[in-house]
C-alpha positions as a printed Julia matrix, in Angstrom:
472×3 Matrix{Float64}:
  -6.94    3.19  -11.23
  -6.08    2.12  -14.77
  -8.74    2.53  -17.46
 -10.04   -0.33  -19.59
 -10.2    -0.07  -23.37
 -13.23   -2.35  -23.69
 -14.03   -1.32  -27.24
 -10.71   -2.48  -28.62
 -10.39   -5.71  -30.57
  -8.35   -6.91  -27.6
  -9.77   -5.48  -24.35
  -6.91   -4.15  -22.24
  -5.75   -1.68  -19.62
  -2.17   -1.43  -20.95
  -2.8     1.33  -23.54
  -2.31   -1.13  -26.35
  -3.53    1.35  -28.96
  -0.54    3.57  -28.22
   1.89    0.87  -29.39
   0.79    0.04  -32.92
   3.53   -2.49  -33.53
   2.64   -4.49  -30.43
  -1.05   -4.15  -31.17
  -0.59   -5.53  -34.69
   1.51   -8.43  -33.41
  -1.12   -9.44  -30.85
  -3.96   -9.0   -33.35
  -2.09  -11.36  -35.67
  -1.73  -13.89  -32.83
  -5.42  -13.57  -31.89
  -6.94  -15.55  -34.82
  -4.45  -18.35  -34.24
  -5.58  -18.45  -30.61
  -9.22  -18.69  -31.74
  -8.3   -21.5   -34.13
  -6.6   -23.33  -31.26
  -9.63  -22.74  -29.02
 -12.04  -24.16  -31.6
  -9.81  -27.17  -32.19
  -8.7   -27.91  -28.63
 -11.21  -26.07  -26.42
 -14.46  -27.47  -24.98
 -15.86  -30.0   -27.38
 -19.48  -29.82  -28.47
 -20.52  -26.53  -26.86
 -18.8   -23.81  -28.89
 -22.11  -22.52  -30.3
 -24.01  -22.5   -27.0
 -24.72  -19.51  -24.79
 -22.99  -19.86  -21.42
 -23.53  -17.69  -18.34
 -19.95  -16.54  -17.86
 -17.97  -14.06  -15.83
 -15.93  -11.69  -17.99
 -13.21   -9.38  -16.66
 -13.89   -5.72  -17.38
 -11.66   -4.02  -14.83
  -8.52   -4.55  -12.79
 -10.2    -3.01   -9.75
 -11.02   -5.4    -6.9
 -14.58   -4.03   -6.71
 -16.85   -4.74   -9.64
 -14.08   -6.16  -11.82
 -16.3    -8.54  -13.79
 -19.72   -8.81  -15.39
 -21.91  -11.93  -15.76
 -23.9   -12.59  -18.9
 -24.53  -15.13  -21.63
 -21.79  -15.43  -24.22
 -20.67  -18.01  -26.76
 -17.19  -19.13  -25.77
 -15.44  -18.31  -29.08
 -16.82  -14.76  -28.66
 -15.55  -14.43  -25.09
 -13.75  -11.12  -24.55
 -10.32  -12.41  -23.66
  -8.18   -9.46  -22.72
  -5.02   -8.15  -21.14
  -5.41   -6.86  -17.6
  -2.69   -5.84  -15.17
  -3.29   -4.85  -11.56
  -2.73   -1.16  -10.95
   0.89   -0.2   -10.3
   2.1     0.36   -6.76
   3.68    3.8    -6.4
   7.44    3.71   -5.79
   7.41   -0.09   -5.56
  10.76   -1.55   -4.49
  12.31   -4.98   -4.87
  11.24   -6.93   -1.8
  13.84   -9.69   -1.55
  17.18  -11.03   -2.72
  20.43   -9.31   -3.57
  18.67   -6.27   -5.06
  16.49   -5.67   -1.99
  15.21   -2.11   -1.75
  16.08   -1.02   -5.28
  13.34    0.19   -7.69
  11.49   -2.57   -9.51
  12.11   -3.04  -13.23
   9.7    -1.95  -15.94
  11.85   -3.56  -18.63
  13.7    -6.89  -18.66
  17.34   -6.6   -17.54
  19.56   -8.24  -20.13
  21.23  -10.52  -17.62
  17.85  -11.93  -16.55
  16.27  -12.19  -19.98
  16.55  -15.97  -20.43
  15.5   -16.82  -16.88
  12.46  -14.53  -16.99
  11.4   -15.87  -20.37
  11.68  -19.41  -19.02
   9.48  -18.56  -16.03
   6.86  -16.86  -18.19
   6.78  -19.6   -20.83
   6.46  -22.34  -18.21
   3.57  -20.53  -16.51
   1.97  -19.74  -19.85
   2.18  -23.35  -21.02
   0.04  -24.58  -18.12
  -2.92  -22.45  -19.18
  -3.82  -23.97  -22.57
  -2.7   -27.37  -21.29
  -5.51  -27.55  -18.73
  -8.09  -26.55  -21.36
  -6.86  -29.4   -23.56
  -6.98  -31.87  -20.66
 -10.61  -30.99  -19.91
 -11.95  -30.46  -23.42
 -14.29  -33.48  -23.48
 -15.7   -33.21  -19.94
 -18.77  -31.35  -21.16
 -19.96  -34.57  -22.8
 -20.45  -36.17  -19.36
 -21.32  -33.16  -17.16
 -23.18  -33.88  -13.89
 -25.38  -30.75  -14.22
 -25.69  -27.44  -16.03
 -24.23  -25.76  -12.95
 -21.11  -27.92  -13.19
 -20.94  -27.49  -16.96
 -20.9   -23.73  -16.59
 -18.2   -23.91  -13.92
 -16.07  -26.05  -16.22
 -16.41  -23.51  -19.0
 -15.66  -20.62  -16.63
 -12.44  -22.31  -15.63
 -11.61  -22.95  -19.29
 -12.14  -19.41  -20.55
 -10.17  -17.96  -17.66
  -7.28  -20.28  -18.35
  -7.47  -18.94  -21.87
  -7.28  -15.39  -20.54
  -4.29  -16.33  -18.39
  -2.6   -17.52  -21.56
  -3.24  -14.08  -23.01
  -1.62  -12.54  -19.94
   1.62  -14.44  -20.51
   1.57  -13.92  -24.28
   1.3   -10.17  -23.75
   4.48  -10.24  -21.64
   6.29  -12.32  -24.26
   5.27  -10.03  -27.11
   5.86   -6.77  -25.31
   9.19   -7.52  -23.6
  11.01  -10.31  -25.48
  10.95   -9.31  -29.14
  11.25  -12.01  -31.77
  12.08  -14.7   -29.18
   8.89  -13.83  -27.33
   6.76  -14.0   -30.47
   8.19  -17.43  -31.29
   7.5   -18.64  -27.76
   3.92  -17.36  -28.02
   3.44  -19.38  -31.19
   4.84  -22.49  -29.52
   2.29  -22.14  -26.71
  -0.37  -22.97  -29.31
   1.45  -25.9   -30.88
   2.3   -28.11  -27.91
  -0.47  -30.51  -26.9
  -1.33  -32.05  -23.54
  -0.38  -35.72  -23.51
   1.14  -35.68  -26.99
   4.09  -38.07  -27.12
   6.01  -35.99  -29.66
   5.19  -32.44  -28.5
   3.84  -32.55  -24.93
   3.24  -29.73  -22.51
   6.23  -28.71  -20.41
   5.15  -29.96  -16.97
   4.1   -33.52  -16.17
   0.8   -32.82  -14.41
  -0.45  -31.05  -17.53
   0.0   -34.15  -19.65
  -1.99  -36.42  -17.32
  -5.5   -37.44  -18.44
  -8.26  -35.44  -16.79
 -11.19  -37.17  -18.45
 -13.68  -37.71  -15.65
 -15.32  -35.29  -13.25
 -13.73  -36.68  -10.1
 -10.36  -35.97  -11.72
 -11.59  -32.49  -12.63
 -12.53  -31.72   -9.02
  -9.15  -33.02   -7.83
  -7.35  -31.06  -10.55
  -9.06  -27.79   -9.66
  -8.45  -28.45   -5.97
  -4.83  -29.6    -6.08
  -3.31  -28.56   -9.41
  -4.91  -25.13   -9.58
  -3.79  -24.62   -5.99
  -0.23  -25.11   -7.16
  -1.01  -22.38   -9.7
  -2.07  -20.12   -6.85
   1.28  -20.48   -5.1
   3.29  -20.1    -8.28
   1.39  -16.89   -9.02
   1.89  -15.65   -5.46
   5.63  -16.18   -5.82
   5.72  -14.45   -9.21
   3.61  -11.59   -7.86
   6.64  -10.68   -5.71
   8.85  -10.39   -8.81
  11.09   -7.37   -9.33
   9.88   -7.39  -12.97
   6.85   -5.21  -12.33
   4.78   -6.13  -15.42
   4.97   -9.8   -14.37
   4.03   -8.92  -10.8
   1.04   -6.85  -11.89
  -0.1    -9.52  -14.35
  -0.04  -12.34  -11.81
  -1.71  -10.26   -9.11
  -4.74   -9.9   -11.33
  -4.64  -13.56  -12.38
  -4.96  -14.51   -8.71
  -8.34  -12.75   -8.64
  -9.65  -15.18  -11.25
  -7.81  -18.24   -9.91
  -9.82  -18.26   -6.67
 -12.93  -19.52   -8.46
 -11.06  -22.51   -9.87
 -10.11  -23.73   -6.4
 -13.68  -23.07   -5.21
 -14.9   -25.45   -7.91
 -12.48  -28.11   -6.69
 -13.18  -27.75   -3.0
 -16.96  -27.67   -3.3
 -16.81  -30.52   -5.79
 -14.94  -32.78   -3.36
 -17.33  -31.78   -0.56
 -20.33  -32.65   -2.74
 -18.81  -36.06   -3.53
 -18.35  -36.73    0.18
 -21.83  -35.5     1.02
 -23.57  -37.76   -1.48
 -21.49  -40.81   -0.58
 -22.16  -40.22    3.12
 -25.9   -40.11    2.46
 -25.75  -43.5     0.76
 -23.53  -45.04    3.44
 -25.9   -43.96    6.21
 -28.96  -45.13    4.29
 -27.37  -48.5     3.43
 -24.99  -49.41    6.25
 -22.58  -52.21    5.45
 -23.28  -52.14    1.7
 -20.67  -51.4    -0.91
 -21.44  -47.79   -1.96
 -20.69  -48.74   -5.55
 -23.82  -50.88   -5.53
 -25.76  -47.63   -5.11
 -23.96  -45.63   -7.76
 -21.68  -43.34   -5.78
 -17.93  -42.93   -5.39
 -16.75  -45.09   -2.5
 -14.38  -43.26   -0.15
 -11.33  -45.52   -0.71
 -11.57  -44.69   -4.42
 -11.81  -40.99   -3.58
  -8.71  -41.39   -1.41
  -6.81  -42.94   -4.31
  -7.76  -40.03   -6.57
  -6.61  -37.61   -3.88
  -3.31  -39.5    -3.63
  -2.7   -39.3    -7.37
  -3.55  -35.64   -7.98
  -1.88  -34.39   -4.82
   1.39  -36.18   -5.63
   1.48  -35.08   -9.26
   0.75  -31.51   -8.17
   3.55  -31.57   -5.59
   5.92  -32.27   -8.48
   5.04  -28.9   -10.01
   7.04  -27.07   -7.35
  10.27  -28.65   -8.6
  13.12  -30.3    -6.72
  13.51  -29.92   -2.98
  17.02  -28.55   -3.45
  17.25  -26.19   -6.4
  20.02  -23.93   -7.61
  17.55  -22.38  -10.08
  15.19  -21.42   -7.26
  18.14  -19.94   -5.36
  19.14  -17.88   -8.37
  15.58  -16.7    -8.99
  15.39  -15.5    -5.4
  18.81  -13.87   -5.38
  18.05  -12.01   -8.61
  14.59  -10.86   -7.54
  12.79  -12.84  -10.23
  10.62  -15.05   -8.01
  10.11  -14.73   -4.27
   8.2   -16.54   -1.58
   4.42  -16.34   -1.33
   3.55  -13.3     0.78
   7.17  -12.2     1.11
   6.12   -9.41    3.49
   5.32  -12.01    6.15
   9.02  -12.82    6.53
  11.53  -10.85    8.6
  14.61  -11.82    6.62
  14.25  -10.91    2.93
  17.82  -11.73    1.94
  17.89  -15.36    3.16
  21.65  -15.62    3.45
  23.24  -17.54    6.3
  20.07  -19.41    7.23
  19.36  -23.06    6.47
  16.37  -25.33    5.94
  16.09  -28.92    7.18
  14.53  -31.42    4.79
  14.33  -35.13    4.01
  16.48  -36.49    1.21
  16.94  -39.94   -0.27
  20.57  -40.93   -0.65
  21.67  -44.41   -1.77
  18.27  -45.81   -0.87
  18.37  -44.41    2.66
  16.23  -41.64    4.11
  18.19  -38.9     5.85
  17.76  -35.35    7.08
  19.91  -32.58    5.63
  20.34  -28.9     6.33
  20.62  -26.92    3.08
  21.11  -23.2     2.42
  17.74  -21.46    2.69
  17.86  -20.04   -0.81
  18.28  -23.52   -2.27
  15.11  -24.63   -0.46
  12.77  -21.97   -1.9
  10.75  -24.6    -3.79
  10.25  -26.53   -0.56
   9.23  -23.4     1.35
   6.54  -22.74   -1.26
   5.53  -26.41   -1.13
   5.17  -26.15    2.67
   2.52  -23.45    2.28
   0.77  -25.49   -0.4
   0.64  -28.57    1.83
  -0.86  -26.58    4.7
  -3.42  -24.97    2.41
  -4.35  -28.29    0.82
  -5.01  -29.78    4.24
  -7.72  -27.2     4.98
 -10.08  -28.56    2.33
  -9.4   -32.15    3.36
 -10.28  -31.14    6.93
 -13.61  -29.78    5.67
 -14.37  -33.07    3.95
 -13.52  -34.99    7.11
 -15.69  -32.72    9.21
 -18.6   -33.34    6.84
 -18.09  -37.1     7.01
 -17.83  -37.08   10.8
 -20.97  -34.99   11.2
 -22.81  -37.4     8.91
 -21.72  -40.31   11.11
 -19.31  -41.87    8.61
 -16.2   -43.45   10.11
 -13.68  -42.56    7.42
 -11.02  -39.88    7.21
  -9.37  -38.69    4.01
  -5.64  -38.05    4.31
  -3.04  -36.29    2.25
  -0.29  -38.81    1.48
   3.3   -38.13    2.39
   4.96  -35.59    0.12
   7.44  -38.39   -0.67
   4.73  -40.6    -2.19
   4.64  -41.29   -5.95
   6.95  -38.43   -6.84
   8.45  -38.03  -10.31
  10.45  -34.87   -9.58
  13.04  -34.15   -6.91
  14.91  -36.24   -4.37
  12.21  -38.93   -4.27
  11.59  -39.18   -8.03
  10.81  -42.8    -8.86
  11.32  -43.96   -5.27
   8.95  -46.59   -3.92
   7.3   -44.9    -0.96
   3.98  -45.69    0.72
   1.34  -42.99    1.35
   2.53  -43.03    4.96
   6.0   -42.02    3.74
   7.77  -45.33    4.34
  10.27  -46.73    1.87
   9.03  -50.04    0.44
  10.5   -52.59   -1.94
   9.36  -53.13   -5.51
   7.29  -56.19   -4.65
   5.34  -54.31   -1.98
   4.78  -51.38   -4.32
   3.43  -53.6    -7.08
   1.16  -55.53   -4.71
  -0.22  -52.37   -3.08
  -0.29  -49.98   -6.0
  -4.0   -50.42   -6.7
  -4.86  -49.73   -3.06
  -2.83  -46.51   -3.16
  -3.51  -45.14   -6.65
  -6.53  -45.32   -8.97
  -6.64  -48.59  -10.86
  -8.06  -49.01  -14.33
 -11.1   -50.58  -12.68
 -11.53  -47.47  -10.5
 -11.34  -45.18  -13.51
 -13.81  -47.27  -15.48
 -16.22  -47.27  -12.54
 -16.01  -43.49  -12.07
 -16.61  -42.95  -15.78
 -19.59  -45.33  -15.65
 -21.3   -42.9   -13.25
 -20.96  -40.12  -15.81
 -21.92  -41.77  -19.08
 -24.67  -39.35  -19.98
 -24.54  -35.58  -19.56
 -27.34  -34.02  -17.49
 -28.48  -30.92  -19.38
 -31.83  -30.19  -17.73
 -31.84  -27.23  -15.3
 -31.96  -28.36  -11.68
 -31.16  -32.01  -12.43
 -27.91  -33.73  -11.39
 -26.18  -37.08  -11.7
 -26.87  -39.3    -8.71
 -23.22  -39.66   -7.56
 -22.94  -36.0    -6.63
 -24.82  -33.81   -4.13
 -26.34  -30.61   -5.54
 -24.57  -27.32   -4.86
 -25.63  -25.27   -1.85
 -26.24  -22.14   -3.89
 -26.14  -20.89   -7.44
 -23.84  -18.44   -9.17
 -24.0   -14.67   -8.71
 -27.34  -14.86   -6.9
 -28.94  -17.12   -9.47
 -30.84  -20.22   -8.29
 -29.3   -23.65   -8.53
 -31.81  -24.6   -11.25
 -30.92  -21.62  -13.42
 -30.24  -22.34  -17.09
 -26.49  -21.76  -16.83
 -25.92  -23.15  -20.34
 -28.56  -22.84  -23.02
 -28.5   -26.19  -24.74
 -31.71  -26.01  -26.82
């Protein structure tokens, strides 16, 4: 088990003190990170004590402690999962050879691109969510928001460490750029589309942490298979923290459904909006939007880049050990494509479909939480079922980018799309209504906004009415 240097200025388990040049470079980057955090991190709560989980170990047992901390003082650090003895490359053309501890020259640009793209998502989500504290439903939810935020900040540190330690001057420049791009900025936006979309209400936040963070899970699982061992070890530990983010999303959506179901049963036939909750058609439209924009994050259905990443050992499939064939030559994958306005089915080389294979697992995983919501609604006696839209719906990346497709997956003309858009995607009226439910933050322990059911249990054995953020 690797040891943790907790007393260092930058907590780490990578023996940072033994590499003075790297240590100095990261310590010079650190104050710029703190400046970014204070400017673009959670607004209005930087001086408050928050009951947060902080990583203190890379071991699966007892890897974190919980205590009050002011967010700018959070102990962001560099943690890699322990190395696997005699680890071998698990897929692609280099199958069976020893993994790399340094970046092979021929893969330098591709690896840097993968790391920068992953790293860019981490500060982007903090920027998207920076004002949500001003309208929090409860102290419990406020703390969960901040936990997600600080861990995204630590995930940024994870990628910056790789850039600094393995990519020289280019890596240092990329690390600086990670702090200069801004989510939604027209002149200098974040790299991926979903991380430029507004996430300025709590229903969006629950959908983001359910759908968009779930994409992050699958990207990390694929990178955890990488032949570049430092990247693999880094992402394996990141997955430990990522689980909480998806928990926030799933339980958030369940709590929305629970509260709306209570109102619908108590007031049959009434418009739930009259009673201050999120009506289920509006929830469905939010699901449609965030699911579709998150599907885009996997990239095009047919991708020569994905094929090259797999062949070279840079990025595999999630849980590569579940597959029998780790070379993926000679096999094909059948998928839908749009050609000249007509839907058809093509067989493509398996390596070129690696994005779609990863997306398949994501779709299946996303359905599980939707099934839980539907079970809750059915048990409450509500006749409504949430559905994931077709993966062809409202896509901006891949074969169906810009195509007019209904949630059921049917091609429609422009007139139909325009007439139905507000029944398929959140309208401005929907967004205004959802924000109207959240106009005033609830900062009293145990209290909660009326559109959301309370959580079933508190955090780390604490009661639901615990003072998770000290606001006095």
